[in-house]
C-alpha positions as YAML, in Angstrom:
chain: A
units: angstrom
residues:
- id: 1
  name: UNK
  ca: [-87.29, -190.83, 129.51]
- id: 2
  name: UNK
  ca: [-83.86, -191.77, 128.20]
- id: 3
  name: UNK
  ca: [-85.42, -192.83, 124.91]
- id: 4
  name: UNK
  ca: [-86.92, -189.33, 124.54]
- id: 5
  name: UNK
  ca: [-83.56, -187.68, 125.22]
- id: 6
  name: UNK
  ca: [-81.86, -189.98, 122.75]
- id: 7
  name: UNK
  ca: [-84.41, -189.15, 120.04]
- id: 8
  name: UNK
  ca: [-83.83, -185.41, 120.59]
- id: 9
  name: UNK
  ca: [-80.08, -185.88, 120.23]
- id: 10
  name: UNK
  ca: [-80.50, -187.83, 116.98]
- id: 11
  name: UNK
  ca: [-82.83, -185.27, 115.38]
- id: 12
  name: UNK
  ca: [-80.98, -183.18, 112.78]
- id: 13
  name: UNK
  ca: [-80.67, -179.54, 113.85]
- id: 14
  name: UNK
  ca: [-81.00, -176.63, 111.49]
- id: 15
  name: UNK
  ca: [-77.95, -174.33, 111.74]
- id: 16
  name: UNK
  ca: [-78.53, -171.24, 113.88]
- id: 17
  name: UNK
  ca: [-77.64, -168.97, 110.98]
- id: 18
  name: UNK
  ca: [-80.48, -170.49, 108.96]
- id: 19
  name: UNK
  ca: [-82.86, -169.76, 111.83]
- id: 20
  name: UNK
  ca: [-82.11, -166.03, 111.82]
- id: 21
  name: UNK
  ca: [-79.10, -165.93, 114.15]
- id: 22
  name: UNK
  ca: [-75.64, -164.51, 113.58]
- id: 23
  name: UNK
  ca: [-72.47, -165.61, 115.33]
- id: 24
  name: UNK
  ca: [-70.41, -162.87, 116.94]
- id: 25
  name: UNK
  ca: [-66.98, -163.40, 118.48]
- id: 26
  name: UNK
  ca: [-68.03, -161.73, 121.72]
- id: 27
  name: UNK
  ca: [-71.32, -163.32, 122.68]
- id: 28
  name: UNK
  ca: [-71.85, -166.41, 120.58]
- id: 29
  name: UNK
  ca: [-75.06, -166.62, 118.57]
- id: 30
  name: UNK
  ca: [-77.50, -163.73, 118.76]
- id: 31
  name: UNK
  ca: [-80.77, -163.04, 116.98]
- id: 32
  name: UNK
  ca: [-80.49, -160.99, 113.80]
- id: 33
  name: UNK
  ca: [-81.94, -157.53, 114.12]
- id: 34
  name: UNK
  ca: [-83.95, -155.94, 111.36]
- id: 35
  name: UNK
  ca: [-81.95, -153.61, 109.19]
- id: 36
  name: UNK
  ca: [-82.32, -149.97, 110.10]
- id: 37
  name: UNK
  ca: [-83.62, -147.83, 107.25]
- id: 38
  name: UNK
  ca: [-80.99, -145.89, 105.33]
- id: 39
  name: UNK
  ca: [-80.51, -142.43, 106.76]
- id: 40
  name: UNK
  ca: [-80.12, -139.36, 104.55]
- id: 41
  name: UNK
  ca: [-80.08, -135.59, 104.96]
- id: 42
  name: UNK
  ca: [-82.15, -132.96, 103.22]
- id: 43
  name: UNK
  ca: [-82.36, -129.19, 103.33]
- id: 44
  name: UNK
  ca: [-85.64, -127.43, 102.63]
- id: 45
  name: UNK
  ca: [-86.20, -123.74, 101.89]
- id: 46
  name: UNK
  ca: [-89.81, -122.73, 102.51]
- id: 47
  name: UNK
  ca: [-91.13, -119.47, 101.11]
- id: 48
  name: UNK
  ca: [-94.39, -117.59, 101.48]
- id: 49
  name: UNK
  ca: [-95.91, -116.25, 104.69]
- id: 50
  name: UNK
  ca: [-93.75, -118.48, 106.90]
- id: 51
  name: UNK
  ca: [-92.19, -116.09, 109.40]
- id: 52
  name: UNK
  ca: [-94.09, -114.73, 112.39]
- id: 53
  name: UNK
  ca: [-96.78, -117.43, 112.13]
- id: 54
  name: UNK
  ca: [-95.28, -120.22, 114.30]
- id: 55
  name: UNK
  ca: [-93.76, -122.09, 111.37]
- id: 56
  name: UNK
  ca: [-90.50, -123.01, 113.14]
- id: 57
  name: UNK
  ca: [-92.34, -124.35, 116.20]
- id: 58
  name: UNK
  ca: [-94.62, -126.33, 113.89]
- id: 59
  name: UNK
  ca: [-91.60, -127.82, 112.09]
- id: 60
  name: UNK
  ca: [-89.86, -128.62, 115.37]
- id: 61
  name: UNK
  ca: [-92.89, -130.55, 116.67]
- id: 62
  name: UNK
  ca: [-93.46, -132.47, 113.43]
- id: 63
  name: UNK
  ca: [-89.76, -133.36, 113.10]
- id: 64
  name: UNK
  ca: [-89.54, -134.55, 116.70]
- id: 65
  name: UNK
  ca: [-92.71, -136.63, 116.28]
- id: 66
  name: UNK
  ca: [-91.01, -138.24, 113.25]
- id: 67
  name: UNK
  ca: [-87.78, -138.86, 115.25]
- id: 68
  name: UNK
  ca: [-85.73, -136.69, 112.90]
- id: 69
  name: UNK
  ca: [-82.67, -134.67, 113.87]
- id: 70
  name: UNK
  ca: [-81.57, -131.28, 112.58]
- id: 71
  name: UNK
  ca: [-82.79, -127.71, 112.83]
- id: 72
  name: UNK
  ca: [-85.07, -125.03, 111.48]
- id: 73
  name: UNK
  ca: [-84.36, -121.31, 111.33]
- id: 74
  name: UNK
  ca: [-85.56, -118.06, 109.79]
- id: 75
  name: UNK
  ca: [-83.50, -116.63, 106.94]
- id: 76
  name: UNK
  ca: [-82.97, -112.93, 106.37]
- id: 77
  name: UNK
  ca: [-84.74, -113.11, 102.97]
- id: 78
  name: UNK
  ca: [-88.08, -114.15, 104.60]
- id: 79
  name: UNK
  ca: [-87.79, -117.90, 104.00]
- id: 80
  name: UNK
  ca: [-87.49, -120.65, 106.60]
- id: 81
  name: UNK
  ca: [-84.67, -123.16, 106.28]
- id: 82
  name: UNK
  ca: [-85.15, -126.73, 107.52]
- id: 83
  name: UNK
  ca: [-82.28, -129.21, 107.77]
- id: 84
  name: UNK
  ca: [-83.36, -132.75, 108.64]
- id: 85
  name: UNK
  ca: [-81.67, -136.15, 108.97]
- id: 86
  name: UNK
  ca: [-83.54, -139.45, 109.02]
- id: 87
  name: UNK
  ca: [-84.98, -142.26, 106.91]
- id: 88
  name: UNK
  ca: [-86.16, -141.21, 103.43]
- id: 89
  name: UNK
  ca: [-89.78, -142.15, 104.24]
- id: 90
  name: UNK
  ca: [-89.80, -139.87, 107.29]
- id: 91
  name: UNK
  ca: [-88.21, -137.02, 105.33]
- id: 92
  name: UNK
  ca: [-90.89, -137.41, 102.68]
- id: 93
  name: UNK
  ca: [-93.55, -137.18, 105.39]
- id: 94
  name: UNK
  ca: [-91.88, -134.04, 106.76]
- id: 95
  name: UNK
  ca: [-91.89, -132.55, 103.27]
- id: 96
  name: UNK
  ca: [-95.64, -133.06, 103.04]
- id: 97
  name: UNK
  ca: [-96.12, -131.15, 106.31]
- id: 98
  name: UNK
  ca: [-93.84, -128.35, 105.10]
- id: 99
  name: UNK
  ca: [-96.02, -127.85, 102.03]
- id: 100
  name: UNK
  ca: [-99.03, -127.25, 104.30]
- id: 101
  name: UNK
  ca: [-97.52, -125.53, 107.35]
- id: 102
  name: UNK
  ca: [-99.40, -124.33, 110.44]
- id: 103
  name: UNK
  ca: [-102.83, -122.71, 110.28]
- id: 104
  name: UNK
  ca: [-101.67, -119.09, 109.88]
- id: 105
  name: UNK
  ca: [-98.95, -119.82, 107.31]
- id: 106
  name: UNK
  ca: [-99.30, -119.57, 103.56]
- id: 107
  name: UNK
  ca: [-96.66, -121.74, 101.89]
- id: 108
  name: UNK
  ca: [-95.90, -120.73, 98.31]
- id: 109
  name: UNK
  ca: [-92.90, -122.94, 97.58]
- id: 110
  name: UNK
  ca: [-90.75, -125.65, 99.18]
- id: 111
  name: UNK
  ca: [-87.34, -126.13, 97.62]
- id: 112
  name: UNK
  ca: [-85.77, -129.47, 98.57]
- id: 113
  name: UNK
  ca: [-82.08, -130.36, 98.11]
- id: 114
  name: UNK
  ca: [-79.88, -133.26, 99.21]
- id: 115
  name: UNK
  ca: [-77.58, -132.20, 102.02]
- id: 116
  name: UNK
  ca: [-74.35, -133.22, 103.69]
- id: 117
  name: UNK
  ca: [-74.78, -135.39, 106.80]
- id: 118
  name: UNK
  ca: [-74.27, -133.32, 109.95]
- id: 119
  name: UNK
  ca: [-74.28, -134.71, 113.47]
- id: 120
  name: UNK
  ca: [-77.31, -133.52, 115.46]
- id: 121
  name: UNK
  ca: [-78.65, -135.36, 118.50]
- id: 122
  name: UNK
  ca: [-82.15, -133.86, 118.31]
- id: 123
  name: UNK
  ca: [-84.27, -131.43, 116.33]
- id: 124
  name: UNK
  ca: [-84.19, -127.77, 117.37]
- id: 125
  name: UNK
  ca: [-84.89, -124.19, 116.42]
- id: 126
  name: UNK
  ca: [-81.70, -122.28, 115.67]
- id: 127
  name: UNK
  ca: [-81.28, -118.52, 115.77]
- id: 128
  name: UNK
  ca: [-78.82, -116.30, 113.90]
...
């Protein structure tokens, strides 16, 4: 048994960093976590028959299912505004849903612009 222990001690060890670990001053070596996707913010302006047809509730459900934060609200000019924060891939998926909308909606146009990052903890419907 001592011979086995001695052979383990003599075996060269690969550094922890090479095995996917990072040293931190607080807790020694820990496993590397996968990088979180880059987060960005976008504002969408949806026009067509998008008010009075459940569009905001549709957007709220889709955005929450995608783990996005932000808001949706009706605008006085008949459009619906959507502000969303999350990974670019999820925002692209949201955009696809906005172009279709719920069953009773008729989306004519979706204008998409980069937006300033605002701090929202969830996705919600906002009212003026």
